[in-house]
C-alpha positions, 0 to 999 in steps of 0.5 A: 500500500505504501508504494501505491500511496507514494506513486499517487503523491509524486505528481509532477508537471510532466505527469499532469501534462501527460494525463491532461493530454491523454484526456484531451485526446480521448475527448477529441476522438469521441467528438470526431468519430462514431465507430470504436476502432476509428475512435481508437485510431483517432485517439492515438493520432491526437495523443501523438500530435498533442504530446509532440510540442510538450516533448519538444519544450521539455527537451529545450528546457533540459538543453538550456539547463545543461548549458 
């Protein structure tokens, strides 16, 4: 139980952004599509498109910290 409690309390900005991005991808996929399999495909596409800017910003921030 302590490992689960530690995982729940160790929320950082990266984890919150990933969860928000995933929730937005699911929401957009449900709004755009009607079929289950097409919705799953759309969710993956939206998730990739929404997570790319976050990854780029994170890499740029890490690069500026290392310099």
